[in-house]
C-alpha positions as CSV (number, residue, x, y, z in Angstrom):
1,M,0.1,-0.1,0.1
2,S,1.2,3.3,-0.9
3,E,1.8,6.1,1.7
4,S,-1.0,8.2,0.0
5,N,-3.4,4.8,0.1
6,A,-2.5,4.4,3.8
7,V,-3.3,7.9,4.7
8,L,-6.6,7.7,2.5
9,A,-7.4,4.4,4.2
10,L,-6.9,6.0,7.7
11,Q,-9.0,9.2,6.8
12,N,-11.8,7.1,5.5
13,A,-11.9,4.8,8.4
14,W,-11.7,7.8,10.7
15,N,-14.5,9.6,9.1
16,G,-16.6,6.2,9.3
17,A,-16.0,5.9,13.1
18,T,-16.7,9.6,13.7
19,H,-20.2,9.6,11.7
20,A,-21.1,6.5,13.4
21,S,-20.4,7.7,16.8
22,A,-22.2,10.9,15.9
23,E,-25.4,8.7,15.5
24,V,-25.0,7.3,19.1
25,E,-24.7,10.8,20.2
26,K,-27.8,11.9,18.7
27,L,-29.6,9.2,20.8
28,A,-28.0,10.3,24.2
29,A,-30.3,12.8,25.3
30,S,-33.3,10.5,24.6
31,V,-31.7,7.5,26.2
32,A,-30.5,9.4,29.3
33,G,-33.9,10.8,29.9
34,L,-35.9,7.6,30.0
35,P,-37.7,7.3,33.1
36,S,-36.7,4.3,34.9
37,E,-40.4,2.8,34.9
38,T,-40.3,3.0,31.1
39,P,-41.5,-0.4,30.0
40,V,-38.8,-2.2,27.9
41,D,-41.4,-3.1,25.1
42,S,-41.9,0.5,24.4
43,L,-38.1,1.1,23.7
44,D,-36.6,1.3,20.2
45,L,-34.4,-1.6,20.7
46,E,-34.1,-1.9,16.8
47,T,-32.8,1.5,16.4
48,Y,-30.4,1.4,19.5
49,R,-29.0,-2.1,17.9
50,R,-28.5,-0.7,14.5
51,V,-26.5,2.6,15.6
52,T,-24.3,0.9,18.4
53,L,-23.6,-2.1,16.0
54,A,-22.7,0.5,13.1
55,Q,-20.6,2.4,15.8
56,S,-18.8,-0.8,16.7
57,L,-18.0,-2.1,13.5
58,A,-16.7,1.3,12.3
59,V,-14.4,1.6,15.5
60,M,-13.2,-2.1,14.6
61,A,-12.6,-1.1,11.2
62,L,-10.5,2.0,12.2
63,Y,-8.7,-0.2,14.8
64,G,-7.8,-2.5,12.0
65,V,-6.3,0.2,9.7
66,V,-4.2,1.4,12.6
67,E,-2.9,-1.8,13.6
68,E,-2.1,-2.6,10.0
69,L,-0.2,0.6,9.6
70,Q,1.6,-0.2,12.9
71,R,2.6,-3.7,11.7
72,K,3.9,-2.4,8.4
73,R,6.0,0.6,10.0
74,E,7.5,-1.8,12.8
75,A,8.3,-4.3,10.1
76,G,10.0,-1.5,8.2
77,K,8.2,-2.1,5.2
78,Q,6.6,0.8,3.0
79,V,3.1,1.6,4.1
C-alpha cells in the first residue's frame, strides 16, 4: 500500500467511526432522559441495536487500519 493510500484508508476509516459515533450521540439525550419505569417493550431497541452495531463495526475497522499500519511500520516495510 502506498503512503497516500495508507493515509486515505486512515482518513476514510476515521470518518466512518466519527460519523457512526455521532449517530450514537444523537440518541444520548433521549436514552438518558428515559424514566426508569419505562417498559422495555416500548423502547426502540431496533434503532439502538442498529446505531450501536454500526458504531462498533466502524471503530473496529479503524482499529484494523491503525494496527495494519503499525505492523507495516514496525516491519520496516513501505506503508
